[in-house]
C-alpha positions as CSV (number, residue, x, y, z in Angstrom):
1,M,104.8,112.3,125.5
2,A,103.3,109.1,127.4
3,P,101.4,106.3,125.3
4,A,98.7,104.8,126.4
5,R,97.9,101.6,125.2
6,S,94.3,101.1,123.8
7,A,91.7,98.7,124.9
8,A,90.0,98.7,121.2
9,L,89.8,100.4,118.1
10,P,86.7,103.1,117.7
11,D,83.7,102.0,116.3
12,G,83.3,103.2,112.6
13,Q,85.9,104.8,110.6
14,V,89.7,104.1,111.8
15,V,91.6,105.3,108.9
16,A,90.8,107.9,105.9
17,W,93.4,108.2,103.3
18,Y,94.1,109.9,100.1
19,G,96.3,108.2,97.5
20,D,98.6,110.4,95.2
21,D,97.9,107.5,92.5
22,L,95.1,104.4,92.0
23,T,97.7,101.8,92.6
24,G,98.8,103.1,95.5
25,A,95.5,104.3,96.9
26,A,94.3,100.7,96.1
27,A,97.1,99.0,98.1
28,V,96.0,100.6,101.4
29,L,92.6,99.3,100.5
30,E,94.1,95.7,100.0
31,V,96.0,95.8,103.5
32,L,93.3,97.0,105.8
33,A,90.7,94.8,103.6
34,S,92.8,91.4,103.9
35,A,93.1,92.4,107.9
36,G,88.9,92.0,107.9
37,M,88.6,95.5,108.1
38,A,86.2,96.6,105.8
39,S,87.2,99.4,103.3
40,V,86.3,101.5,100.4
41,L,88.1,103.5,97.9
42,F,86.3,106.2,96.0
43,M,87.6,107.8,92.7
44,D,86.5,111.1,93.8
45,I,85.0,113.1,96.9
46,P,82.2,111.1,97.5
47,T,78.6,113.0,98.1
48,E,76.6,112.0,101.1
49,E,74.5,109.8,98.9
50,E,77.6,107.7,98.1
51,L,79.2,107.7,101.4
52,A,76.3,106.7,103.3
53,P,76.5,103.2,102.8
54,Y,80.0,102.8,103.9
55,A,79.8,105.4,106.4
56,S,80.2,103.0,109.5
57,W,83.2,101.3,107.5
58,P,86.9,101.4,109.2
59,G,88.6,102.0,105.8
60,I,87.4,104.8,103.7
61,G,89.7,106.5,100.8
62,I,90.0,108.6,98.0
63,A,92.0,107.8,95.0
64,G,93.9,110.8,93.4
65,T,96.2,111.9,90.6
66,A,98.5,114.0,92.9
67,R,101.9,111.8,92.1
68,H,102.2,113.6,88.6
69,R,100.9,117.1,89.3
70,D,102.6,120.3,90.0
71,P,102.2,122.3,92.8
72,L,99.5,125.1,91.4
73,W,97.1,121.9,90.8
74,M,97.7,120.7,94.5
75,D,96.8,124.3,95.7
76,A,93.9,124.3,93.7
77,H,92.6,120.5,94.5
78,L,93.9,119.2,97.6
79,P,92.4,121.5,100.0
80,E,88.8,120.1,99.2
81,V,90.0,116.5,99.6
82,F,92.1,117.2,102.7
83,K,88.6,119.1,104.1
84,F,86.5,115.7,103.3
85,L,89.4,113.6,105.5
86,S,88.9,116.1,107.9
87,S,85.0,115.5,108.4
88,L,85.5,112.2,109.0
89,S,86.2,110.7,112.5
90,A,88.8,108.5,111.5
91,P,91.9,109.0,113.9
92,I,94.6,108.3,111.4
93,A,94.5,110.3,108.4
94,H,97.1,109.0,105.5
95,Y,98.4,111.1,102.4
96,K,99.5,107.8,100.8
97,V,102.5,108.1,98.3
98,C,104.5,105.5,96.2
99,S,107.0,103.1,98.5
100,T,109.6,104.5,96.2
101,F,108.7,107.9,97.1
102,D,108.3,108.9,93.4
103,S,108.4,112.9,94.0
104,S,110.1,116.3,93.2
105,P,109.7,120.1,94.0
106,E,107.6,120.4,90.5
107,V,106.4,117.0,90.3
108,G,104.2,115.3,93.0
109,S,105.5,117.3,95.7
110,I,104.9,115.4,99.0
111,G,106.1,118.7,100.8
112,K,103.8,120.8,99.3
113,A,101.1,118.2,99.9
114,F,101.8,118.0,103.8
115,E,101.8,121.7,104.0
116,L,98.3,121.7,102.5
117,A,97.3,118.8,104.8
118,Q,98.7,119.5,107.9
119,P,96.6,122.7,109.1
120,M,93.5,120.2,108.6
121,L,94.6,117.0,109.7
122,G,97.8,117.3,111.6
123,G,98.5,116.4,114.9
124,E,101.8,117.3,117.5
125,W,104.0,114.9,114.7
126,T,103.5,113.4,111.2
127,P,105.0,109.9,110.5
128,L,107.1,109.6,107.5
129,L,107.1,105.7,106.8
130,V,107.8,104.8,103.5
131,A,109.5,101.6,104.3
132,A,107.5,98.4,103.8
133,P,109.1,95.1,104.0
134,P,106.1,92.8,102.9
135,I,106.6,94.6,99.2
136,G,110.4,94.8,99.5
137,R,111.1,98.4,101.1
138,Y,113.6,98.9,103.6
139,Q,114.9,101.8,105.5
140,S,117.9,102.2,107.4
141,F,119.4,105.4,109.1
142,G,117.1,107.7,106.8
143,N,117.8,105.9,103.8
144,L,115.2,104.0,101.6
145,F,116.3,100.5,99.8
146,A,114.2,98.9,97.1
147,A,114.3,95.1,96.0
148,A,114.6,94.5,92.2
149,D,115.1,91.1,90.9
150,G,115.8,90.0,94.0
151,V,118.3,92.6,94.8
152,I,118.1,95.2,97.4
153,Y,119.2,98.5,96.2
154,R,119.7,102.0,97.7
155,L,117.1,103.9,96.1
156,D,119.6,106.4,94.0
157,R,121.2,103.5,92.3
158,H,117.7,101.5,92.0
159,P,117.7,100.2,88.3
160,T,114.4,101.8,87.7
161,M,114.3,104.8,90.2
162,S,117.9,106.1,89.8
163,R,116.9,106.7,85.9
164,H,112.7,107.3,86.3
165,P,111.8,109.3,83.3
166,V,109.9,111.6,85.6
167,T,111.0,111.8,89.3
168,P,114.5,110.4,88.9
169,M,116.0,109.5,92.7
170,H,119.3,111.0,93.3
171,E,119.3,110.8,97.0
172,A,118.6,107.9,99.3
173,D,117.9,109.8,102.5
174,L,114.4,110.6,102.5
175,R,115.0,113.9,104.7
176,V,117.1,115.3,102.1
177,H,114.7,114.5,99.4
178,L,111.6,115.9,101.0
179,A,114.0,118.7,102.4
180,A,114.2,120.0,98.5
181,Q,110.2,119.9,98.8
182,T,109.4,122.0,102.3
183,G,111.0,124.3,104.6
184,T,109.3,121.8,107.4
185,S,111.9,120.4,109.9
186,I,112.5,116.6,109.6
187,G,113.6,114.4,112.2
188,L,114.5,110.5,112.4
189,V,113.6,107.6,114.7
190,D,116.7,105.3,113.6
191,S,116.6,101.8,113.5
192,V,119.0,101.5,116.8
193,S,116.1,103.3,119.1
194,L,113.7,101.3,117.7
195,N,115.8,98.0,118.4
196,T,116.8,99.4,121.9
197,G,113.5,100.3,123.2
198,R,114.0,104.1,122.8
199,A,111.7,105.1,120.1
200,L,109.5,107.3,122.3
201,D,112.5,108.9,123.9
202,T,114.2,109.5,120.3
203,L,110.5,110.7,118.9
204,Q,110.3,113.2,121.6
205,R,113.5,114.7,121.3
206,E,113.4,115.2,118.0
207,I,109.9,116.9,118.5
208,N,111.7,118.9,121.1
209,A,114.0,119.7,118.7
210,G,111.6,121.2,116.2
211,G,110.8,118.2,114.0
212,R,107.5,117.8,112.9
213,I,108.1,115.4,110.1
214,I,109.7,112.4,111.4
215,S,111.1,109.7,109.3
216,L,111.0,106.2,110.9
217,D,113.4,103.2,109.9
218,V,111.9,100.1,109.1
219,T,113.9,96.8,108.0
220,D,111.7,93.8,109.7
221,D,108.7,92.9,110.7
222,A,109.5,93.6,114.8
223,M,110.3,97.2,113.8
224,L,107.1,97.2,111.7
225,L,105.7,96.4,115.0
226,E,107.5,99.1,117.2
227,V,106.4,102.0,114.5
228,G,102.8,100.7,114.6
229,Q,102.9,101.0,118.3
230,L,104.5,104.5,118.1
231,I,102.0,106.0,115.9
232,W,98.8,104.3,117.0
233,E,99.5,104.9,120.7
234,T,100.8,108.9,120.3
235,R,98.3,109.8,117.9
236,G,96.0,111.9,120.0
237,D,92.8,113.1,118.7
238,R,94.1,112.6,115.1
239,I,97.6,111.9,113.2
240,L,98.6,112.7,109.9
241,A,100.9,109.9,108.3
242,I,103.1,110.3,105.1
243,G,104.3,107.2,103.7
244,S,103.2,103.8,101.6
245,Q,101.4,101.2,102.4
246,G,103.7,100.6,105.0
247,V,101.7,102.6,107.6
248,E,98.9,100.3,107.2
249,Y,101.1,97.2,107.4
250,A,102.7,98.8,110.8
251,L,99.2,99.5,112.2
252,V,97.6,96.2,111.4
253,R,100.9,94.4,112.8
254,Y,100.4,96.2,116.1
255,W,96.4,96.0,116.2
256,H,97.0,92.3,115.7
257,E,99.6,91.9,118.4
258,M,97.4,93.9,120.7
259,G,94.1,91.6,120.1
260,L,92.3,95.0,118.6
261,I,91.7,92.7,115.5
262,E,91.4,89.4,114.8
263,G,89.6,88.5,111.5
264,E,90.9,88.4,107.9
265,A,88.8,88.9,104.9
266,P,86.5,86.0,104.1
267,P,87.5,83.6,101.1
268,V,85.9,84.4,98.1
269,D,86.2,81.6,95.2
270,L,86.3,83.2,92.0
271,E,86.7,81.0,88.8
272,P,89.1,81.9,85.7
273,A,88.2,84.8,84.1
274,K,86.1,84.2,80.9
275,R,87.2,87.4,79.0
276,F,90.2,89.1,80.4
277,A,91.8,91.8,78.9
278,A,95.0,93.9,80.3
279,V,96.3,97.6,79.4
280,S,99.8,99.1,80.6
281,A,101.4,102.4,80.5
282,S,104.4,101.5,82.8
283,V,108.1,101.4,81.6
284,S,109.0,99.7,84.6
285,P,111.5,96.5,83.5
286,V,109.6,94.5,86.1
287,T,106.3,95.4,84.2
288,A,108.5,94.6,80.9
289,S,109.3,91.1,82.4
290,Q,105.6,90.0,83.1
291,I,104.6,91.5,79.3
292,D,107.4,89.5,77.6
293,R,106.3,86.5,79.7
294,A,102.8,86.7,79.0
295,G,103.2,86.7,75.3
296,K,105.3,83.4,75.3
297,Q,102.1,81.9,77.0
298,G,99.6,82.7,74.3
299,F,98.5,86.4,75.4
300,E,98.0,88.4,72.3
301,L,100.6,91.5,72.6
302,I,99.1,95.1,70.8
303,R,101.2,98.0,70.9
304,M,99.6,101.4,71.3
305,D,101.9,104.1,69.4
306,V,101.9,106.6,71.8
307,A,103.5,108.9,69.5
308,A,100.3,109.3,68.1
309,S,99.2,111.3,71.2
310,I,100.4,114.1,70.1
311,D,98.0,114.9,67.6
312,T,94.5,114.6,68.9
313,M,93.1,113.3,65.5
314,E,95.9,110.8,65.1
315,W,95.3,109.3,68.5
316,T,91.5,108.9,67.9
317,L,92.6,106.7,65.0
318,E,95.1,104.8,66.8
319,I,92.5,104.2,69.9
320,D,90.0,102.9,67.4
321,D,92.3,100.6,65.6
322,V,94.1,99.2,68.6
323,S,90.0,98.6,70.6
324,S,89.4,96.8,67.0
325,R,92.0,94.6,67.3
326,A,91.4,93.7,70.7
327,V,88.1,93.3,70.4
328,E,88.5,90.4,67.6
329,C,91.4,89.0,70.0
330,I,88.7,88.7,72.8
331,E,85.7,87.6,70.3
332,A,88.7,84.9,68.7
333,G,89.2,83.4,72.2
334,G,92.2,85.4,73.3
335,S,93.4,87.5,76.0
336,P,94.8,91.0,75.1
337,I,97.5,93.1,76.7
338,V,97.7,96.9,75.2
339,Y,100.8,98.3,76.2
340,T,102.9,101.1,75.2
341,A,106.2,100.3,76.2
342,L,108.4,97.2,77.0
343,G,110.6,99.0,80.0
344,P,112.8,102.3,80.2
345,D,114.6,101.7,77.3
346,D,112.0,100.7,74.6
347,P,112.9,103.5,71.7
348,S,109.2,104.4,72.2
349,V,110.1,106.1,75.8
350,S,112.7,108.7,74.3
351,A,110.7,108.9,70.9
352,L,107.8,110.3,72.7
353,S,110.0,112.8,74.6
354,I,111.4,114.2,71.7
355,E,108.0,114.6,69.9
356,I,106.3,116.0,73.3
357,D,109.2,118.8,73.3
358,A,108.9,119.7,69.5
359,S,105.0,120.0,69.9
360,G,104.9,122.0,72.8
361,N,102.7,120.4,74.7
362,S,103.1,119.5,78.4
363,A,104.5,116.1,79.4
364,A,101.8,115.9,82.0
365,A,99.1,116.8,79.6
366,I,100.5,113.9,77.1
367,R,100.5,111.4,79.8
368,E,96.9,112.5,81.0
369,R,96.0,111.8,77.2
370,I,97.5,108.5,76.9
371,G,95.9,107.4,80.4
372,I,92.4,108.6,78.7
373,G,92.9,106.7,75.6
374,L,93.8,103.5,77.3
375,G,90.9,103.7,79.3
376,Q,89.0,104.3,76.3
377,V,90.1,101.1,74.7
378,L,89.2,99.3,77.8
379,N,85.6,100.8,78.2
380,Q,85.4,99.4,74.1
381,L,86.4,95.8,75.8
382,I,84.1,96.2,78.5
383,V,80.7,97.3,76.2
384,E,81.7,95.5,73.0
385,A,83.4,92.3,74.0
386,E,81.8,92.0,77.6
387,I,85.2,91.3,79.5
388,T,84.8,90.2,82.8
389,R,87.9,90.8,84.1
390,C,90.9,93.0,83.7
391,A,94.1,94.6,85.0
392,V,95.4,98.0,84.5
393,V,99.1,98.6,85.1
394,G,101.0,101.5,85.8
395,G,100.7,104.2,88.8
396,D,101.0,107.2,87.0
397,T,98.0,106.6,84.5
398,S,95.5,104.1,86.3
399,G,93.3,106.9,87.5
400,H,92.9,108.2,83.9
401,V,92.0,104.8,83.0
402,T,89.7,104.0,86.0
403,R,87.9,107.3,85.6
404,A,87.5,107.1,81.5
405,I,85.5,103.9,82.2
406,G,83.4,105.4,84.9
407,V,84.3,103.1,88.1
408,R,83.1,104.8,91.3
409,T,83.9,102.8,94.1
410,L,86.3,99.7,94.4
411,T,86.1,97.3,97.2
412,F,88.2,94.2,97.8
413,L,87.4,90.8,96.7
414,A,90.2,88.2,96.8
415,P,94.1,88.5,97.5
416,M,96.8,88.0,94.5
417,G,99.8,89.2,96.2
418,H,101.1,92.5,97.5
419,A,99.4,95.5,95.9
420,T,98.2,92.9,92.8
421,S,94.7,92.2,94.8
422,M,91.4,91.4,93.1
423,M,88.9,94.4,93.4
424,A,85.1,94.7,92.2
425,A,85.0,97.7,90.4
426,D,81.3,99.4,90.5
427,T,80.5,101.6,87.7
428,G,77.2,102.4,88.8
429,S,75.7,100.9,86.0
430,G,74.1,98.2,87.7
431,R,76.2,95.4,86.0
432,S,76.6,92.5,88.1
433,P,78.3,90.6,88.7
434,M,80.8,94.0,89.2
435,L,83.7,93.9,86.8
436,E,86.7,92.2,88.6
437,Y,89.4,94.7,88.6
438,T,93.5,94.4,89.4
439,L,95.7,97.4,89.5
440,K,99.4,97.1,89.6
441,G,101.9,99.6,90.1
442,G,105.2,99.1,87.8
443,Q,107.4,97.3,89.9
444,M,105.0,95.2,91.7
445,G,104.1,91.4,90.9
446,S,105.6,88.2,90.0
447,V,106.8,87.6,86.6
448,D,103.3,85.4,85.9
449,F,101.5,88.1,87.2
450,F,99.1,87.9,83.8
451,E,98.2,84.6,83.9
452,A,97.7,84.9,87.6
453,V,95.4,87.8,87.2
454,R,93.4,85.7,84.4
455,G,93.4,82.2,86.3
456,L,93.5,83.3,89.5
457,E,96.4,81.1,90.6
458,S,100.2,82.0,90.2
459,S,102.6,79.3,89.2
460,S,105.0,80.4,92.2
461,R,101.9,79.8,94.5
462,K,101.4,76.5,93.2
463,E,105.0,75.3,93.7
464,R,104.8,76.5,97.0
465,R,102.2,74.5,98.1
466,T,103.5,71.3,96.4
């Protein structure tokens, strides 16, 4: 395998991706668009008419919900998505997963997704790149590490992921974790090979030994550049990559280094929101801190009783009550944050689990119902209170929320920090200007996230400028 350095990026499509949740899919959009590569994110497979205005754009993405689905659902729904991605001319096909590798054989199986995607999208090898230093994700000798409150933890000791309510991480070596989801042989290009110029030789050795998925270490920007080169220059006609937005960080880093791209997203001057609201279904302690701070800064916190979701009639009443309170808040000049829990230790988390077990409902069905319910609340705020900007928090439910309000596409508006940027949401309603829309995974964002989104200026950024 001898890489040949590219003279230029291909015209038109360069990266086509599917995100296994919406916040993750939007993070890919953010990285590409921030580098000046026009990109669009669809909420579903677009028709020819829907794709036409964007067909020549470098980035084409689809947001999904596979992260919290079982393998049977994947069998039924993912092949159609991969068939669409294979119809595009992009040399990079990316199955985007969470940067903390949320998955298990039963829920969000990355191995199952690979087995479905590889026949349609795969090349000689599949890069597995989950590390992303810009967002505090690092991999060394196959083990993934993630930052929390300024401390870097091995993932099986991470305060959130080690006890995630759906997909707890008990193994930090991604090869071992992924091997429980697929029989495909998994290799590794480690940090020593990358730092000593032997990455290509190691990759070839791993492929010769039968490896088809090759995990890639990254701990710093220099290694990000190395793996960007490795992926791009060995891609062949097309390569299937699995990973976080680290895939795009690496590629963009290399493209910049080689002079293949030069631009950045044009600046957009957005004023503070006239009418703002947020909904959150995250149980992350990071989100809990952000909500707690927002309450102290004058946002109105409205808790949604998720136990009511077990009974459809009670849930309808809860949606109506919360919507009314949030509309009243906005009409009075306030900014509501509708939330379901304050961190993993919130009593509502364990109480809901008990209620689900007693009811005989599936946890996935109830989570979907909660996401749709939050979307119905948000839709009421869009229609009745005419909010101009909103934030949706929580990777597992963000897709349900966004679809419930009728969003068809997202495009990039303005940077707000890694994986929290401002998007323009097109609902197809002809609304002008389009709804300003921010998505955030549970563990993303600074503590002043809600203030920053509403006012477009983070206090931490102010301090760095002065």
